[in-house]
Phi, psi and omega in degrees: 000314181298320179297321179296320179294318179296319179296316179298318179298317179296318179296319178297319179297315180297318179296317180298316180293319179295320179296318178298317178296318180298312180297318180298319180292324180291317180292328175295323178297315180294317182295334182280000175113358177292149182287151178297323179300316178297319179302309182290326176297315180295318177300317180296316180297317181293322179290324177295319178295317179299317179297317180297319179294317179296319180295319181293330177291330180281333182288000000 
C-alpha cells in the first residue's frame, strides 16, 4: 500500500512539473509576439491529440 502511494505521489509530481514546463513554453510563445488566437488554437489541438492518445491506449 505504501509503495502505491509513493508511486502515485511521484506520478503527480512528474505531471505537475511537465504541466509547468508546457505552460511556460506556451506563455513564452505568446510573449514573443504570437497571436492569442494562434496560442489558444494550438492549446486546443494539443489537448485533443492528448485525449485521442489516451483513449487509444484504453481501447
